[in-house]
N, C-alpha and C positions, 0 to 999 in steps of 0.2 A: 826512583832514581833509575838513569837509563845509559847503558855501558854504550861505550865507545865506534862500538858497530851499531849499535842500532842508530844513532844520530847520525852518520856516513854512510848507514844505507838508503835514511829517510834522507838525505841530504842529495844521494845519488838519485834515486827517484824523481827529485823535483826536477834533475835538470833533464832527466832522460825522459821520464813515464808523460810529461805533461806539455802537451804544443796548443797552442791557440794562436786568434788572429787578432791582432791589432781591432780597435772598436773604440768609433770615438765617443768622448763623453757627455752623453746628455744636458740639454741646457746651456754649453759652449758654442759660442758662434766664430761664425770664420769658418777659411778650406774655401768649396767652390758654391758654397750655398746648398737649401733645404737639408733637411730634416734625414739625419741617421737612421730612424725608421720608416725613411719611407721606401716603396716599393714600386717597383714598373706594374703600369699597368697595360696590358696585352689585351688586346679583342682578340674573340673564338677565330676571326679571318687570318690573324696574325699568326695563331700560337696552329696554324694550318694547312702555312704557308712559307714557313720561316724556320731554317734550321738554328736554332736561339745556340752561341756559344762554340757555334763552328769558324767562326772569324778571326785567324791567329794574328792579323795584322791590326799595327794600331790604328791607322785612319780604313777605314773601308765597313764594310755593312756585310751582316749574316746573309749564309745562300739562301735563292730562295726555293722551294723542292720542284723540280723537275717532273715530266711523266717519265714512265718507267724507262718509254724507247730512248730515252734522251740519256741512257746512261749504259756504258761497257755490258756485254754479254758475261767477264768472266767478274765482273762486283758478287754478281748473283748466285755464282756457285764457290764464294767464300764464306758462307753457310751450311755448306754439304761436310754432313758425317765424311769423317774417313777414315779408314780400314785401320787398327792397331797393330802395332809389331805381330805379336801372335799369331794373328789371324792370316798376314802377311806370309808368316813364316810357315804357316803352313798349307800354302799350294807351289803352286810352280813357278817359279821365278823368271821360264821363260815364256812363261804364258801370260804372265802379268801387263797391265796396258801401262807406255811407259812416264804416267801419272804418278800411277805406284809402284812404280818400281824407283825410280827419282822418290816418293814418301820411305820405301822400305828401305831404302840405303842410309837417308839422313835417319831416320829409326833408330838401326841396326850401329851405323856409327854413336848416334847418343851413348846405347845401351853398354856400348863396347868403354865406351869412354868413359860413366859413369863407374861402370864392373874397377877398370884399372885405378883411375882415384879407392876407391874404397880397400880396392889390395894395397896400393901403397898407402893408404892413410893409418892399416894395421900396422906395418912395418914402422 
């Protein structure tokens, strides 16, 4: 025999811990046609020339991959490693490049906000 708290915990776990997507039942007809198990077949050429899943519109198609020269220069710098706050604090702020100085101010503000939040949470 289980206690009431065990039963409540189990019920809460059912509501909170489980998330799934609806799946069409096998063997039933209807809908837009086709089977629930059908998977799209893509050629190697399509896989290497198209960005699948990038289309966010209801109507339209996924964009084609362009040559690197077609993309803006700033795009290639998004994956560059940025210095961390401790490293920026060790450097002289007057000698930092503008982008590093902006990054330092942003990280320093985040650190101060986090510290203030921690202090007010304890009180």
